[in-house]
C-alpha positions as CSV (number, residue, x, y, z in Angstrom):
1,X,21.9,-8.8,37.2
2,X,20.3,-8.6,33.8
3,X,21.4,-5.8,31.4
4,X,17.8,-5.5,30.2
5,X,15.7,-5.5,33.4
6,X,12.8,-3.8,31.7
7,X,12.2,-6.7,29.3
8,X,9.6,-9.3,30.3
9,X,11.2,-12.6,29.4
10,X,8.1,-14.5,28.6
11,X,7.3,-12.1,25.8
12,X,10.8,-11.8,24.5
13,X,12.1,-14.1,21.8
14,X,15.3,-14.5,19.9
15,X,15.3,-14.2,16.1
16,X,14.3,-17.5,14.4
17,X,16.0,-17.5,10.9
18,X,13.9,-20.5,9.9
19,X,10.7,-18.5,10.2
20,X,12.2,-15.9,7.8
21,X,12.9,-18.6,5.2
22,X,10.0,-21.0,5.4
23,X,10.3,-24.3,3.5
24,X,6.7,-24.2,2.2
25,X,5.8,-21.3,-0.2
26,X,2.6,-20.0,-1.5
27,X,2.2,-20.9,-5.2
28,X,-0.7,-18.6,-6.3
29,X,0.0,-15.4,-8.2
30,X,1.0,-12.4,-6.1
31,X,-2.2,-10.4,-5.3
32,X,-1.7,-6.7,-5.9
33,X,-4.3,-4.0,-5.3
34,X,-4.0,-0.7,-7.1
35,X,-5.3,2.7,-5.9
36,X,-5.3,6.0,-7.8
37,X,-6.1,9.5,-6.7
38,X,-8.3,11.3,-9.2
39,X,-11.9,11.2,-10.4
40,X,-11.4,13.1,-13.6
41,X,-12.6,11.5,-16.8
42,X,-9.1,11.5,-18.2
43,X,-7.2,10.8,-14.9
44,X,-3.5,10.4,-15.5
45,X,-3.1,8.7,-12.1
46,X,-5.7,6.1,-13.3
47,X,-4.0,5.8,-16.7
48,X,-0.6,5.2,-15.1
49,X,-2.2,2.7,-12.7
50,X,-3.7,0.8,-15.7
51,X,-0.3,0.7,-17.3
52,X,1.2,-0.6,-14.0
53,X,-1.5,-3.3,-13.8
54,X,-0.6,-4.5,-17.3
55,X,3.1,-4.8,-16.4
56,X,2.2,-6.6,-13.1
57,X,0.1,-9.1,-15.0
58,X,2.9,-9.7,-17.4
59,X,5.1,-10.3,-14.4
60,X,2.7,-13.0,-13.2
61,X,0.7,-11.0,-10.6
62,X,-3.1,-11.0,-10.2
63,X,-4.3,-7.4,-10.0
64,X,-7.4,-5.6,-8.9
65,X,-8.0,-1.9,-9.1
66,X,-10.3,0.1,-6.8
67,X,-12.5,2.8,-8.4
68,X,-12.8,5.5,-5.8
69,X,-15.9,7.1,-7.4
70,X,-18.6,7.2,-4.8
71,X,-16.4,6.6,-1.8
72,X,-17.5,9.1,0.8
73,X,-15.3,11.2,3.2
74,X,-14.5,9.4,6.4
75,X,-17.2,9.9,9.0
76,X,-19.5,11.5,6.4
77,X,-23.2,11.0,7.4
78,X,-24.9,8.5,5.1
79,X,-21.6,7.0,3.9
80,X,-22.0,4.2,1.4
81,X,-21.2,1.1,3.4
82,X,-21.0,-1.1,0.2
83,X,-18.3,1.1,-1.3
84,X,-16.3,1.1,2.0
85,X,-16.7,-2.7,2.3
86,X,-15.5,-3.2,-1.2
87,X,-12.3,-1.4,-0.3
88,X,-11.9,-3.3,2.9
89,X,-12.4,-6.6,1.1
90,X,-9.8,-5.7,-1.5
91,X,-7.2,-4.7,1.1
92,X,-7.8,-8.0,2.9
93,X,-7.4,-9.9,-0.4
94,X,-4.2,-8.2,-1.4
95,X,-0.6,-9.2,-0.6
96,X,0.8,-5.9,-2.0
97,X,-0.5,-2.5,-3.1
98,X,0.3,0.3,-5.5
99,X,-0.7,3.8,-4.6
100,X,-0.6,6.4,-7.4
101,X,-1.6,10.0,-6.7
102,X,-1.5,13.3,-8.6
103,X,0.3,16.1,-6.8
104,X,-2.1,18.9,-6.1
105,X,-1.0,22.0,-4.2
106,X,2.2,20.2,-3.3
107,X,0.5,17.2,-1.8
108,X,-1.4,14.1,-2.6
109,X,-5.1,14.6,-3.5
110,X,-8.0,14.3,-1.1
111,X,-9.3,11.4,-3.2
112,X,-6.1,9.5,-2.5
113,X,-6.0,10.4,1.2
114,X,-9.7,9.4,1.7
115,X,-9.1,5.9,0.4
116,X,-6.1,5.4,2.7
117,X,-8.1,6.9,5.6
118,X,-10.9,4.3,5.0
119,X,-8.4,1.4,5.3
120,X,-8.7,0.4,9.0
121,X,-5.7,0.1,11.2
122,X,-7.2,-2.9,12.8
123,X,-10.1,-5.4,12.3
124,X,-10.5,-7.1,15.6
125,X,-6.9,-7.6,16.7
126,X,-5.6,-8.0,13.2
127,X,-3.9,-5.2,11.3
128,X,-5.0,-5.7,7.6
129,X,-2.1,-3.8,6.1
130,X,0.9,-4.8,8.2
131,X,3.5,-6.9,6.4
132,X,2.1,-6.3,2.9
133,X,4.2,-4.7,0.3
134,X,3.7,-1.2,-1.1
135,X,4.9,0.7,-4.2
136,X,4.3,4.5,-4.5
137,X,3.9,6.6,-7.6
138,X,2.8,10.1,-8.6
139,X,1.9,12.1,-11.6
140,X,2.6,15.8,-12.0
141,X,1.0,18.5,-14.1
142,X,4.3,20.4,-14.3
143,X,7.9,19.6,-13.5
144,X,8.9,16.6,-11.6
145,X,8.3,16.5,-7.9
146,X,8.4,14.0,-5.1
147,X,6.1,15.5,-2.5
148,X,3.2,13.1,-3.0
149,X,5.4,9.9,-3.0
150,X,7.1,11.2,0.1
151,X,3.8,11.6,1.9
152,X,2.6,8.2,0.7
153,X,5.8,6.7,2.1
154,X,5.0,8.2,5.5
155,X,1.5,6.7,5.4
156,X,2.9,3.4,4.3
157,X,5.2,3.3,7.3
158,X,2.5,4.3,9.7
159,X,0.3,1.4,8.4
160,X,3.3,-0.9,8.7
161,X,3.5,-1.7,5.0
162,X,6.8,-2.9,3.6
163,X,7.3,0.0,1.2
164,X,9.8,-0.8,-1.5
165,X,12.8,1.4,-2.1
166,X,12.0,2.4,-5.7
167,X,9.3,4.8,-6.7
168,X,8.0,6.6,-9.8
169,X,7.2,10.3,-10.5
170,X,6.0,11.3,-13.9
171,X,6.4,15.0,-14.9
172,X,4.0,16.7,-17.3
173,X,1.9,13.7,-17.4
174,X,-0.4,15.2,-20.1
175,X,2.5,14.8,-22.5
176,X,3.2,11.1,-21.6
177,X,0.0,9.5,-22.9
178,X,-1.2,9.1,-26.5
179,X,-4.7,9.5,-28.0
180,X,-5.5,5.9,-27.0
181,X,-4.6,6.7,-23.4
182,X,-1.6,4.5,-23.4
183,X,1.7,5.6,-21.9
184,X,4.3,6.5,-24.4
185,X,7.8,5.0,-24.4
186,X,10.0,7.1,-22.1
187,X,12.3,7.1,-19.1
188,X,9.2,7.6,-17.0
189,X,7.6,4.5,-18.5
190,X,10.8,2.5,-17.8
191,X,10.9,3.7,-14.2
192,X,7.3,2.5,-13.7
193,X,8.3,-0.9,-15.1
194,X,11.2,-1.0,-12.7
195,X,9.0,-0.2,-9.7
196,X,6.5,-2.9,-10.6
197,X,9.3,-5.5,-11.1
198,X,10.7,-4.6,-7.7
199,X,7.2,-4.8,-6.1
200,X,6.6,-8.3,-7.4
201,X,10.0,-9.4,-6.2
202,X,9.5,-8.0,-2.7
203,X,6.1,-9.5,-2.5
204,X,7.3,-13.0,-3.4
205,X,10.2,-12.6,-1.0
206,X,8.2,-11.5,2.0
207,X,4.7,-12.8,1.8
208,X,5.4,-16.2,3.3
209,X,7.1,-14.6,6.3
210,X,5.2,-11.3,6.5
211,X,3.5,-12.2,9.8
212,X,6.9,-12.9,11.5
213,X,8.6,-9.9,9.9
214,X,6.2,-7.5,11.6
215,X,5.7,-9.4,14.8
216,X,7.0,-7.3,17.7
217,X,7.7,-7.6,21.4
218,X,5.4,-4.8,22.5
219,X,2.4,-6.4,20.9
220,X,3.1,-9.8,22.4
221,X,2.7,-8.1,25.8
222,X,-0.8,-7.1,24.9
223,X,-3.9,-9.2,24.7
224,X,-6.1,-8.8,21.6
225,X,-8.7,-6.9,23.6
226,X,-6.1,-4.5,24.9
227,X,-4.8,-3.9,21.4
228,X,-8.3,-3.1,20.1
229,X,-8.9,-0.6,23.0
230,X,-5.6,1.1,22.4
231,X,-6.0,1.5,18.7
232,X,-9.6,2.8,19.1
233,X,-8.5,5.3,21.7
234,X,-5.9,6.7,19.2
235,X,-8.6,7.0,16.5
236,X,-11.1,8.7,18.7
């Protein structure tokens, strides 16, 4: 008698190491999408994101940054479909993401959460975020905190992103940028560089096998139509 009688054999498969280490590799630059969480004219989350993009480009990545200005609340009547579609297209284009939010009232901002809420859990039977890499960062008006990055990690896990171990939290961000809106040399800057370096490494390491890494038994049991119905029921 089988020790696992609840498993349906036709949907169960042993681990295939060759699929984790494919012979053929993508040769284009890693595609990284950056999101920031403030609409202020001098937004420190935007400035830190811009610094991160410069580092990513130096590391050989291609970057695109989404401007959240004009993005409506989820389910808001008269929502701008073009702005939402722009975000969806960027998420589909990306192989990895950077999320950087200010901490406000001990949490990420509404601007940051709205962007994440607009990212669909599924398009058809395809999950547009699963298997992609994610780096999380935050900026603080006061002393260092990790509330926002911790929340971003929870969201990343929920959306089945491969969230890298390192993270960045910049205290008293208003002291960390000069009059040209460039980040000053500091341990905070060095940590941001560390995070971007790790993100590129993880993206290169996982992007060729991302589909297999997040493939799972329970989903192999479902048809595409059943998956769509289940996800839509959860969102209702």
